[in-house]
N, C-alpha and C positions, 0 to 999 in steps of 0.2 A: 464398474468404476466402481470406487466406495466412496461414502459421503465424508470420508476423510479428505478425500484428495481435492475435494472443490470446498472445503472448509472457509477458503479466500478467493478471490477474484483473482486472475490470470490475465495474460495476454491473448487476444484470440489467436494470433499466431502461434506460441506455445503450446494453447490448446487443440490445435487443426496439426500441429505438427507430433505431438504427444500420440503414442498409440495405447489410448486405454481403454480397457473393457468394462462393457458395463455389468452390471449383475446379471445373472440370466433371469430374473424375476423381470427386469424390465428392458430386456434385449427388443422384443415384441411390440412394445408399447410404441404409440406415437408422439412425438416430439413437438411442443410448442415452444415457438421462438419468439423473443418480445425484445425489443429495441427501443432503448430511449437516449433521445439527444435533444438538443436545446443550448438554451444559454443559461448564464449565472450571472448572480452580480456579487458583491463584496462583502456578502453576509458571511458569519464566522463559520456555520457548516456546509459542506455541499449540499445543493437541494437535490440534485439528481441522485446522488449516491444514498441519501437518507430515503429516500423514496423505495430502493432496493431493499433496505432495512427495512421499511414497514412493509413491503409487500412479502418478504421472505420472514417475517418475524423474529429477526434473529441480528445480530449486531455484525454485520460483513465487512462494511468499510468504515475507515478511520473518519474520527470525526472532521477532521482538518485535511482531509487527502490523502492520497496514495504518496509512495515516496516521489523526491524531485529526480524522476530520469529526463534523458536527452530528448524527451519526445518524439521517438522515432516513429515510423509509420505502423508499427505492430504496438505499440505501447498505447496508441490513441484510442482501441478498443478493448474493452475489459470485459471479461465474460465470468457467469457466474450461473452454473446449475444446479438448479434445483431438482433433483432427483426424484425426488417423493411426489413433488406436485407435476414431475413432467413439463417443468419450465426452463428454458433458457436464456437467461437475461443477457443481453449484449449492451453494454456502456460505452458512449461514444463521446470522447474530449477533444474539443475541439478549438479554435482561436477566441470563440465566443464565451469560454468558460475565462473567468478570473485568471487561476493559475498558468493557463496556457499562453493567456495574453502576456501575462509578467514575464513569462521565460523568454517570447519573441521579442519583448522590449529590452529584456537585457541583451539581445544576441547582437541588436542595432548599436553601431560605434557612434562616438559623436561626430565623426567628419561623415556619416553617411549622407549621400545626396538625396533628394526630394524624390528621385524619379527609382533611384536604388531602394528607397525605404517603400514607394507604391510597388515595384517589383517583387520584394519580399513579403509585401501584405496578399497581394493578389497571386502569389505562388501558395499561400497558406489556404487563402480561398479555393483555389483547384485542387488541393490536397483534402480537404474538407468535402467538396463536392463527389470527390471520386468515392471517398468512406461512406457518405450518405449511399451514394449508389450502391453500395455494397452492401449495407441496411437494408436498403429497400428490393435488394435482389433475394435476401435469405431468411427475412424476417416473415412474421405472420402478422403482427399487430406490433405498431410504434408507437411512441408516448411521445409527444411534443411538448417539452418542459418549459415555460416561460416565467422568470422570477417575478412578474408582477401581473394586474388583472385586464391588461389591455392587449390587445392583437397585434403583433408586430408585422405589416403589411409586407415587409422585404423579404417573408417568407413566400409571399405570392411570385416574386420575380426568381426566389432561387428554386422552386418546384418546377417554373416551365423552364428553366436553365436545364434541371436534373431530368426534366422529362425529354427534352431536345437531345440532350448529351446520351441517355438510354437507346432512343431510337437510333442514333450513330452507331453505339457500340453494340448493339444486340448480336446482328452477325457474328463477330468474335466474341461475344460469351457464350453464343451457340456452338460453335468451333470447340470451345473449351472445354463444356459439359456434355459432348455429345457422346462420350465412352461412360457416362456416370449412371450407376442400375436406378437411375428414375423414371418416371412415365413419360412418355411422349407428348404429352402437355406441358409438363414442365421444361423438357428441351426446347419446346417452341417459345415457349414464353417466358423462359430463363427465369423463374419464380414459383415459388410451390404453391401461389394464388396471389391476387391482388391485394398486397398487404393493406390492413385497416389502420388508419391514422387518427391516435385520441391526443386530445389536447388536455396540459395539467396547468392552471396557473395558480399563482399564489397571490394572496389579497394581499398589498401593501399596509405596513403599518399606520400610515398616513389616511386609509379610507375607513371610516368609522360607519359601523351598520348601526342605521337609527332601531329605535324601538321599536314594536308594533303599531303602539298606540300613535305616533308621529306620522303614520303612513296609511292610517286608515279613514283620511278624509275626517278629522277631528273626533270620530268615534272610536274611543280606545278599547270599547266592549267587543268589537268586532274585528277580528284578528285575520290577515292573509291567510290564503291557502297555502301558498310556499313561500318558504323563508327567501331573507334577501338573497343569501349567496345562491339559491335555486335559479333564484329569478335572473342572477348575473348571468348563471351558467347558461340558460335559456338564451340570454341577448346576444352572447357571444357566440352560441352554436347557429343562429341566424344570420349574423355579420359574415362568420367565417363561410359559413356554406354560400352566403350569397356573394362574397367575394372571388370565391374558386371557382364559382357555375359562371361568374361576368369574366375571369378571366381562361374561361375553359380548360382550367387543371382539371374540374370534373365534367367528365360528361354521362351522358344517358348510360352509356355499356362501360361497366367498371373493368372488365378486360382489358380497355385501351386506356385507361387512366395509369398514371403512378402510382394512386392509390386510391382508397376509396374511404367515405365516411357511412355510416350507418343512418338510414333513414326512419327507422322507429324506434332509435335504442339513443341514449346521451352519449354523445362523443366528447364532452368538455367537462371536467373537473377542476374544481377551485378548491385550492387549500385554503382555510381560515389562515389569517396571521396570528403570529406569535406573541403571545400576550406577554405584560411585565411579570416574570415568575413570583416575585412579590407579593403584586397585587391579586394574582390568581389564588395564593395560598390563601391569602386574608378574605377573598370573596367566597373560596370555599370552605373556610371555616365556619367564615359567616352563616352561609345557606346551612351547612351541616347544623348549626346550633339552630337554628328557625326551625328546620323540619323534624329534628329531634322533640321539639314541644307541640307538633300538630299530631293527633291522634288518626285521623282521616287524610288520605291523599286527595283532598278536594283540588277542582282545579286552580290554578295558579294564575294570577296576571302579573306585568311589570317585569325586572331582574330576576324575581325568584323563579320565577316561571323559565326565565331562559335558562338560568342554573339547571335547572330539573330537566329541561329538554338536552342540554349539553352533557348529563350524564349519561342521559339514554340514549345519546348518539354514540358514545363511548363503546356502548355495550356490542358484542358482535351479533350481527344480524343473522338470522336464521333461514331468511329467503333469498332469492336470487332477484327480487325486483328492485328497483332503484331505490323504493323509498318506503315507509310504512305510514298511516295515520298514526298521529300521537293525540295528547290530549287536547284540549282546543281546536280539534279540527285540522291542524297544521303538520301537511307531511315532514317526517323527519330526514333529513340530509345522510345519505349513506356514506359508507367509510371509502377511502381509496381503493383499498383491495376489493371491496364489494363492486366497485365500479370498474377495474379491470376483469374481474373475474367473470363476470357476467359475457366479457368477449372472448374469454382465454376458454371458457365451457363449450363455445360455437366450434373452436378449435379440436380440443381433446375429444369431443363426442363426434369428429368428423362430419357436421352440419357445414360447416362452411357459412361464408358471407355471403348473401345474396344481395348486394347494393345497387345493382342496375335498376334503374327506374326509367318511367315511358311506358309507351303505347305497347310496344312488343321488346321488354327488355331480354336478356340474352342471359343464360347463367354462364357464370365464370368456372375456371379450373378451380379445383381446390385438391392440394395432397397434404397427408401429414406424414412425414418420413418418421422414418427410426433415427437415432442417434449415429449410428453407422452411416447410412446413406446421407444424410443431412453432414456430416464433416466430409464425404467425399467431395461432395459439390461445393460446399462452402471452402473447404482447400483449395480447388481449383481457380473458383472466382478470386480469393484472395491472392493466388498467385499472378493473375492477369490484372486487377485492379488496383493493387496494394503493394505486395511485397515485390514482385518482380525477379524473384531470385531462383526459380526453376529455368533451364535452359530448355525443357520442351515448349514452354509458352513465351519464349523471350519475344520472339516475334510479333505475338500476339499483343503482347505486353505494349510494345514498342509503338504499335498501330493505335491502341489505345491513349496513349499518351499523345499520339498525333491528332486525335480528335477532340481532345480537350480544348481546344482552341475555339471550339461552339461555343464555350460558356462565355467567351469573354463578350459578344453581344448582351449577354443579360446580367452579367455578373460587375463587369468591370465599366459601369456608368462614368467613371470619373476620365478613363481613359478616352472612352469614346467622345466624351465633350470636348475633351483637350484636343485630340485628333481633328474634330470637325474646327474648333477656332484655329488651330493651325493651319490647316489646308486654305481656310479662309485668307487667313493672312499671308500666305505664302504668295499670292498673285500680287499683294499689294506691295510688298517687298522688292519682288522681281521689278516692278516697275518703279519703285523707287531707285534700283539699283541701275537701269537702263536709261532714267531720264538725263537729258543733257549730257550723252556720252558722244564721243566720235568716234569714228570708225575703228581707228585703232588707239590704243590708249596704253600708257605703262601701269606695273606695277604699283605705283604709287597711287595711281587712278583708281585703280582696280580695288586697293585696300581701302581708299577714301570711300568709293561708291559702295562697298561692301558693309563698311561703319554705319554709312547712311540708310541701307537696308535691312540691317539690324537693328537699327532704333525704330524703324517701321513696323518690324514683327513684333519685338517686344511689346508694342503699345498694344497689339490686339490678341496675340499669342496668350494662352494661359496653360496651366495643367502640367501634368506629368510628361506630355508629348513635346515639351517645349524645346528640350536639348535635342531631341531626335531631328525635330524637322530643321533647327538652326543649323545642324551639321547639313542635311539637305539643302538648306538655303547656302551654305559653303559651296558645296559639291555643283550644284546647280549654277552658280555664279561663277565658279573657275572655270565650267565646261563652255559656258558661254564666252568668257574671256579667250579661251584658248583656242576656240572654235573660229579662228580666222579673224579675231580682233585683238589678236597680242600685238602689241608695237615692239618693235627691235628695242632692247634695254641699254645697246652701246652706245655709249656718248663720247660726242667729239672732242678734239683737244681745246676746242673753244666752249666746251659746255654746252652742247646743242644736241638732241636727243636725233638719232635716224629715223626718219620719216616713214621707212619702209614697215611692213609687219615681220612677224619674224621669218626670219630666213637662215640661210648657211650662206658662207662665205664661200665664194669660188677657188677652187685649189691651182697653185700655179698650172698656169696654161688652160685651164679651164674655162668654158666661157658662160656668161649668166642664163639662166633658165628660170623664165618665169612660170613655165608649166610645170616645173617639178614641186613635189608638196614635202617640205617646205620648200621655196622659192630659192634660188640659186643669184645672189645678188650681191654686189657692193653695198657698202656702209653709204647714205648719203642723208645730210641735214637740209638740205636744199640752200644751204646759205654757201653765198659765193662774196668774194673778196678781191679785191686788186692791189696785187704786189709788184715790187720789181724784182729783178735780178739781181745776183749776185755785186755787180758792179753799180746796178741802179740805172742803165743806159736804157733798158727796155722794161716796158709794164705790161701784165698779162693779167686776165683773170684766174683765179684758182677756187678749186672746191675747197669746202669744207675739210679739212683733214680727218681722220680715224686714228692712223698712226704716227708714229714720229718720224719714219722715214719719209713719208709722203709729205709731210710738213717741212721738214729741214734738208731734204735731198733730193726726192725724186722731182721736186717742181722747179727748182735752180739746175738740177740735171738736164731739162726738158728748155729751159731758156738759154743753156750755154750754148746749145747747137746753133742759135739764131743770134747771138750776140757775144759774147766774153768766152767761149771756149778756148780761144789761143793767145790770151792775156797769160801775162807772168803771173805767178802767183807761188805761195808757198803753204805745202800741202800739210796738214795736220797727219800724224803717224796714227793709224787705222788697224784692225787686225788683220795679221797675214795669215791664212790657215795652213796649217801642213800636213791635215788629214784631210779626206774627202767629207766626211759629216762631223762638223764642228759642232758643238753644242753651247747652250748658253751656260754660263757660270751661276752656280747655286750660290747661297749665303753662307755656306760652310768657310772656315778660317783657310789662307793661303797656306799652302805647304813650301816650305822654303825647300832646295835640292840639298842632298845630302853632302858631305864632305868627302871628298875621292873620287865623287861621281865623275863621269864623262861631263855631264851639262854643267856643273860645278868649276871644272878645270875649264871649260871653256870660256865661262863665263868671268874667270879670274884673269884670263889674258888681258893685257892693257888696250886699250883702244885708242886708236889715233884720232887727230881732233879733225874735226870734221868741220867744213866751210858751211856757212849759212847763206849759201846763194840760191836763187829762189828754183824750186825744182828739187833740190837734193833734199831727201827724204829719209838717207840712209839713216841719220842719228840725230836727235834735235839739238838746239843750240845749248839748252838748257844741260841738257847732258854733258854735252862736251867742254862744257863750262864747270862741269862737277857740281851741279844744282841739283836737288831733289825735285824731281818731277811730281810727288804727291803732297809736298809741303800745300795746306790750304789755311795755314794761319798767318800770323804777321809777315809780312815779307821783311826784306831784307832793306836796309837803309839807302843802298845803290851805292856803296863805297866801291869807286873806281880805282881805288890801289891795286897794286900788281898783285896783291896776297889774295886776292878773290881766286886766283886761279887754282891755289895751294889748298884750298879747303879740303875738308875730307869727301872720300870718294862715295859715291852714293852706293846704296846695297845691292844685292847682287837682283832683289824681286823688283826694285826699281828699274834696273838696266835693261833688264831683258824681260819684255812683256810676253804673256802667254800665246802659243801658239795652236794650243787646244780647245781653249774657251776662249769664249768673246762676251763683252759688257754687253747685256740684253738694252740698256737703257742708254743715258748719257754720262758722260763723266761729271762728276760732281766730288763734293769731301765726302762724303757717304760711302762711296763704292769702293769694292776690293782694288788692292792694289798690284800691279803689275797686272791689269785686263785693258782691253782696248776694245771701243765698239766695232761693229763691222763697216761702219760710214762714220763720216765726221758731220756734226751739225753745225759748224761753222766754216767760215770761208774768208779767207786773206787774198786780196789781189791788187796788183798793179796797174792802175789804170795810166801811166805814162810817168816822162818825167816831172819834177818840181815846177818846171815852166808851164807846164801845160793847165796849170790853174790860175786863173786869174782872178788878184782879189778885187779888181774893178767891176767884175762881170757876176762872178760866181761860179757855181757849178751850172754847167748847162745839160741839165738832165730833165726828164718830164717828171710833171707832177708836184713840181715846189710851188708854194704860195709864192706871191709876188712879194720880193724884197725879202724872202727868207731862206735862199741859198747861197750866204756867203758863209764862209770859214771864220772862225775867231782866231787872231793872231796870239802867237805864245814866243816872246820874244827872250831869247838865251845869251849871254856873252860868253863869248868864245876866249879864253887866255891861252896866251904862247906857252912855250916852254921855257924861254929864257927868263920869264920873271920868277922871283924869288917868294912869291907868296903863298902864304899856308894853305890857301885855299885850292890848291889845285886838286884836279879830277874829283871837285865836289857833286856831287848829284844835283840835278835841275830839275828835280820833282815839284818844288814849290813848297820843300820842309824847311824847316829852321836851316838845314844845312846846306840849302841850295842858293843857286844865285837869284839875286833879287829878281823882282817884277820890274819891267820898264816904267823909267819916269821915277824911281826910286834911287837916293846917294847911296855913294859907296863910301866905307871911311876906309883910305889908305893905311899905308906902316905909318905914316908921317902924322896921321892924324887929320889930313885934310880931307874935307868933302868936295864933292863935285859932281857935276854931272857927267854922265857916260859920253855925250858927245864932244866935250871939252877935253876931258883927260886921256880918251883912247880913240884910235881910229875907228872908221866906218866899219872896215872888216872883220873888228872883232865880235859883232852883234850878230847872231842867227836867228831867223825868223822863221819858226813852223807854226802852221795853220793846223787847227784841229776843229771838227765838226760832229758833234752828236745829232743824228738825223732821225726823225720820228716819222712814223707815216702808220696811216690809220686804215682801214677797211676798205676804204673808196680810194685809195691810191693817193691822197692827198700828204704832200712831203713838206718838212721844214726841218730848220736847224735850230737846236736850242742853247740859248746862252747861259742859261740857267735853271734851275730845279722848275720854276715857275714863270718863264720868261722864253719868248719868242723873238727870233733874229729877224728885225725890221730895217732893211736899207734903203732910203728914199733917193737918196742920192749918191753921186760918185765918191768912191774912197773907199768904198770896201766897210766892213765891221769895225764897229770903235773899241765894242766891249774885247777885254782879253780873254783868252782862255783859261787865267788861274782860277777863274771862278768855277769853271764846270772839271777843272781836274783836282780841285783840291776837297769837294764835296760829293756826296753820293749822289749819283744821278738818278730820276725816278726812271722805272723802266716800264710804266704807264701815265700818262697825263692826258685830261679831258683833250679831246680834240677841239682847235680853233673854231669849226665850222659844225655845230651840232645840228642832228636833224630834227624832223618836226615832230617825232614821237617822244614819248616820256621818257625813254629808256637811253641813258646817257653814252655816246662814243666816245671812244679812248684810241688815243695814238700809242702806238708803240714803239720803243727804241729799235732801229731796225739795222742801222749801219753805223760805224766810227770812220770818219775821212780823217786822216793825217798827212799831211804835207810835209816831208823832209826835204830839208835843204843839203844842196851839195856842201857840207862843212866838217869838219872835225866831231863830228856830234854823232853818239850810239842812242838811238831812240829805243828803248825797250816796250814792248808791249805784253799788258798783264791783266786780260779782261777778266771780273768776277761777278757773278750775276745771281743776287738770290731773288727767287720768281716769287716770292710768298713768305708770309709771317713765318717766325720759326716755330715747330725746329726745321724748318725747310732746309734743305742741304743748299751750299753755293756753287754753283754751274762756272765750268772754265772748260777752255778748248784742252784736246788731248795733248798740246804743248804748253804749259802753263806761260813761259816767258818766252817771247819772239823777239829778237833784235831786228829792228827794221833796218834795210839797206840805206845808205843815203840817196838824196836826188833821186825821189819818188813821191809820185800820189798814190798813196795806198789807201784800201777801204777793208773795213773788218764787216763783215755781214753776222749778225747776231742770230741766234736761231728763231725761227716763226713761234715755237712751242716748246717748252721744257716738261720733260718728264724723268722719273727713274725707274727704277725696276719694279716698285711699288704700282706706279699709276701716273698718269700726268698730275702737272701743276696749272691749274686752270687759270683763264684770267679773271681779274677780280670783279665782285659783283658791285651792284649798285651802291649797296651801302658798308663797303670795307674801305679802309682805308689805302690810299695809294702808297703813302711813304714806307709800307711793309714791301713793297716791290721796287727792287732799285739795282743799279749798277755802283758796286762798291768804288770807293776813290783810289786813287794811285794806278788806275789803269795805264797811265804812260808814266815814263821815266825816262829822263835825260842825263846822259853823262859825256864828259868831251873824251874824243878817242884820243888814241896815243898817236902822235904824228909819224910819218916813215922817215926812217933816218934820213937826213943829209949826204 
């Protein structure tokens, strides 16, 4: 190897990979390896690099450090080989150096979390430990450099961590160097000798070294034997040795230690502080001028004597001793090179280090390798501990990385403290989560309890492990909840939760199974209510429904078998499948039939007029009259003229509902056109002829409050065709063009006014009875004569209030029940039925119910047939749905704090017109 090849320092990885040959004169000479590591401050020049410049007596490193590289594993150790002195210097840079620290800070982004930043720093610490382990495995002498004059006690913990890591990876290192051409002792101990550790401190600028006169107890003529710097070195040696012995980093047998310190030689060196350059030059100039006037070198005192001693100390020492006597009897401090060379000479002369102490000291092994042998061993260790680039030792490198976790107990005190705090906080958080919990609970309760547990956890947990144990708390609480404590999340149509724990619904024909995991059960909220059948003549208890079919169809079908199954009724059209497996309709727009197709031609055929007799469901009355069934906007004024049947024919999609897709919910203003549900949620029945209702006794059905079962009269005037009044066939729905209410005067053509009873016969007036029936959950029923009034008849004669008030206003769907319970929660009565008594008269009463069960944008619900003409001479009852639901979900009843006026039945539910009399 030529001297020019090592004129500048190189990365140790490049040095080991380069096949450089030594000069023939040095091939058989031994090699001393000196490692330098430690910390640096923000001083202008690097301290560790300047030490090598001083030791090699040449300018090797730049004043402001090397180039800014990426800080890879190979670039952290710089090598300089002084071939003449047979010394190889290894310089380790780490996170403890200001340049590396600044580079690491730049790598952190602004959004890096506390735990991520902590992981980055600890990763750099682990990398530094592996590099130090490499240095302790290949060096003879190690220099620990510190930028001030106080010992950093964190090195004690670092060295104990390195010792523990070395014991763990020692078998792996032995396997890596087993084929290297070194001695058996080196292969067994994985190092050429127990390295000797030396300490280099630097006196800070704030530390002022007092003059000798001030330290001699007031006697300036009696100087100390040792200088203040030397006494500081002795004090540091005693302190360091006592600390390491106390922590058992140093023991009696040096072969078992990570490093050794000499027993009879100095191992601490203090570099004097740099002085002000200008002050130094002035002081030297003054001292030179003073000395030139002296003829004889007499002993000096004070500052002049100190300057003379300083110049003497700068002269090269010719002995290997640590110092020599100078003027005044005080020992002169040695230089750094003299301090280090007394230890290097022991290596180069093959004497080795005998640092074992005690009664029976055991000699330690020592080997001085040649450069070629050292490169072979150092290269294998570099591949295992640092670079991990060789496939031959890749498995060993992975095992070494797995053993690095032993460092966490020594170096990562923050994480250890944080984990202890978080582990103590977890039981408190679990207790807060499980406090006041029912056996089964919903997701909302789980989230509320979890938030409370996290608040308790955040009060006690600290440090970098906070987030990790917070996630564990999330997982623990979720496991506790899902392990038999999860309540069924399904809500009934009355907005009550299912009381069962998480379960599956039985398939059609499958029986419930409690032993199955999860159990197979039907929903149950433990809510029971009392309801009447379609006609209202029979009451029965019912379970709280969870689906619209059980609420509006199944319960009433069960009661029909016992009560009203044989009654005359008007069936609403429902879905008639043409395929064995019909599917619910999606929210896609409806596709019209193509022109010329078979389906379109069939739909274009004219349909014959169908009668609206009870039980005839072939075609609705509205379609036979040419009215559109999908119109949910303003209804017509009820013009009874013959031009009504000449309206525009309905579109194809309205006239022929789909037989492939069905409507999954109920009919409402927002559902697709041309679709029908599989069942009807409404019911229209005939209880009997008109005379079956006695207005003196009211409805004779169970559950009515006393005096509240009377229907309201609606008097309508019937005109004969022979009269030539202009108001023929006018609607009787209470509008401006309708017949006046009873007890109102009429203006004839002649301008005369008079009562109805005087100017017309008794048979010119027809009386229709109407009653809006409300029913609460306890089965208590009553007829309402207004939005906020209950019918109350105390004597004979029936109800006196006319029906025009309820027909011309929006009737509420829910009103407070007249008999509230003892609890704070209010009870509501729901509109359940509409009773209509149609007399046997030339009158056509049209039924058009529209319900809005919620605030906008809640849709308007209506039966599958929007307008139904009630045949004369009958007591009809329209049963409203028990619950309302769309394809997106149910419309829940009002809460306690919600206004009831948003839940209503729209006005215009009944319309009456005079019918054409049969020809004479």
